[in-house]
C-alpha positions as CSV (number, residue, x, y, z in Angstrom):
1,M,-29.3,67.3,-70.0
2,N,-29.0,68.8,-66.3
3,T,-25.7,71.6,-67.0
4,Y,-26.0,71.9,-62.8
5,K,-25.6,67.9,-62.4
6,R,-22.4,67.3,-60.0
7,H,-23.1,70.5,-58.2
8,R,-23.3,70.5,-54.2
9,F,-25.2,73.9,-54.6
10,P,-29.0,74.2,-56.0
11,P,-29.1,75.9,-59.6
12,D,-30.9,79.2,-57.3
13,I,-27.7,79.6,-55.8
14,I,-25.4,79.3,-58.5
15,S,-27.5,81.4,-61.0
16,Y,-27.7,84.1,-58.0
17,A,-23.9,84.3,-57.5
18,V,-23.1,84.4,-61.6
19,W,-25.6,87.0,-61.6
20,L,-24.3,89.1,-58.8
21,Y,-20.6,88.9,-60.2
22,Y,-21.7,89.8,-63.8
23,R,-24.0,92.5,-63.4
24,F,-22.3,94.3,-60.3
25,N,-18.7,93.9,-61.2
26,L,-17.9,92.3,-57.7
27,T,-15.1,90.3,-56.8
28,H,-15.6,86.7,-56.1
29,R,-14.5,87.4,-52.4
30,D,-17.2,89.6,-52.2
31,I,-19.6,87.2,-53.6
32,E,-18.5,85.2,-50.8
33,D,-19.0,87.6,-48.2
34,L,-22.8,88.4,-49.4
35,L,-23.8,84.7,-49.4
36,A,-22.1,84.3,-46.1
37,E,-24.4,87.0,-44.7
38,R,-27.2,84.6,-46.0
39,G,-26.0,81.7,-44.4
40,I,-24.2,80.0,-47.4
41,T,-20.7,78.8,-47.0
42,V,-19.3,78.6,-50.6
43,S,-15.5,79.2,-51.5
44,R,-14.5,81.8,-53.7
45,E,-12.7,79.3,-56.2
46,A,-16.2,77.8,-56.5
47,I,-18.0,80.9,-57.4
48,R,-15.1,81.7,-59.9
49,L,-15.5,78.3,-61.4
50,W,-19.3,79.2,-61.9
51,C,-18.8,82.2,-63.0
52,I,-16.4,80.3,-66.1
53,K,-18.9,77.5,-66.4
54,F,-22.4,79.2,-66.6
55,G,-21.5,82.7,-67.6
56,A,-21.2,81.3,-71.1
57,I,-24.4,79.4,-70.6
58,Y,-26.5,81.9,-69.7
59,T,-25.4,84.3,-72.2
60,R,-26.0,81.9,-74.9
61,R,-29.8,81.6,-73.3
62,L,-30.1,85.6,-73.2
63,K,-28.8,85.9,-76.7
64,R,-31.1,83.6,-78.0
65,E,-34.2,84.9,-76.2
66,H,-33.2,88.8,-76.9
67,R,-36.0,90.6,-77.9
68,G,-34.5,92.7,-80.6
69,Y,-33.1,96.7,-81.2
70,G,-35.2,99.8,-81.4
71,D,-36.0,101.1,-84.2
72,T,-34.0,104.4,-83.2
73,F,-30.4,104.4,-83.5
74,F,-28.1,106.9,-82.4
75,I,-24.5,106.7,-84.1
76,D,-21.2,108.2,-82.9
77,E,-17.6,107.6,-83.6
78,V,-14.7,108.5,-81.2
79,F,-10.8,108.3,-82.0
80,V,-9.1,105.7,-80.0
81,K,-5.5,105.0,-80.3
82,N,-4.1,101.6,-81.2
83,N,-0.6,100.3,-81.4
84,G,0.1,104.4,-81.4
85,K,-2.0,104.8,-84.7
86,Q,-5.0,107.0,-84.7
87,H,-8.3,104.6,-85.6
88,Y,-11.9,105.6,-85.4
89,L,-14.3,103.3,-83.0
90,W,-17.8,103.5,-85.1
91,R,-21.0,103.0,-82.3
92,A,-25.0,102.5,-83.0
93,V,-26.9,102.1,-79.8
94,D,-30.6,102.2,-79.9
95,Q,-33.0,103.8,-78.0
96,D,-32.9,101.5,-74.7
97,G,-29.1,101.9,-74.4
98,E,-28.2,98.5,-75.9
99,V,-25.3,98.5,-78.3
100,V,-26.5,97.6,-81.6
101,D,-22.7,97.4,-83.4
102,V,-19.2,98.4,-83.1
103,F,-16.5,98.8,-85.7
104,L,-13.1,100.1,-85.5
105,Q,-11.6,101.9,-88.7
106,A,-8.8,103.5,-89.7
107,K,-9.9,106.1,-91.7
108,R,-13.4,108.4,-91.0
109,D,-14.6,109.2,-94.6
110,G,-18.0,108.6,-96.6
111,A,-16.7,104.9,-98.0
112,A,-15.9,103.8,-94.0
113,A,-19.2,105.6,-92.9
114,T,-20.9,103.4,-95.7
115,R,-19.3,100.5,-94.4
116,F,-20.4,100.9,-91.2
117,F,-24.1,101.5,-92.4
118,K,-24.2,98.3,-94.4
119,R,-22.9,96.3,-91.5
120,L,-25.6,97.8,-89.3
121,L,-28.2,97.2,-91.7
122,R,-27.2,93.5,-92.3
123,S,-26.7,92.6,-88.7
124,H,-30.2,94.5,-87.7
125,G,-32.1,93.0,-90.5
126,R,-34.6,95.6,-90.8
127,E,-34.1,99.5,-91.8
128,P,-34.4,101.7,-88.4
129,R,-37.2,104.3,-88.3
130,K,-35.0,107.2,-87.5
131,I,-30.9,107.4,-86.9
132,V,-29.6,110.1,-84.7
133,T,-26.1,111.4,-85.6
134,D,-23.3,114.2,-84.7
135,K,-24.1,115.8,-88.1
136,L,-20.3,114.2,-89.8
137,R,-20.9,114.7,-93.3
138,S,-19.9,111.2,-93.8
139,Y,-23.1,109.6,-92.4
140,G,-24.8,111.8,-94.8
141,V,-22.8,110.1,-97.9
142,A,-24.0,106.6,-96.4
143,H,-27.2,107.9,-95.9
144,R,-27.6,108.6,-99.2
145,E,-26.1,105.5,-100.9
146,L,-28.0,102.9,-98.5
147,I,-31.2,104.5,-97.0
148,P,-33.5,105.8,-100.3
């Protein structure tokens, strides 16, 4: 099935406009101006509809073609306030800067780190070659329990 059917503009222009919107965080008016400089007259409403419709399609396609994460993970946690209560946002990033996993918890102890590591290993599929942390003792507990 052709997803570009019944659209006035060719797929190249549509995909370029959607790419500009998501890649550079431009407004629909900015994209309208950029396309107008190239001689393409498109309304910002059309660009908005393209971003809604094709953004999800492109995202699914990119996730399907994802080559996987690297073998070195950098793990860190930060304090965030959620509804006035302090929580901890755990993040794992690979060596290329891609976010592997994000996890929000109320505690920052060994059990919380173990839950995050389990989730991380389950989502990644295989054990990373190297894990770089900020020396929080909870990471040591999780590492000893899950990775021999």
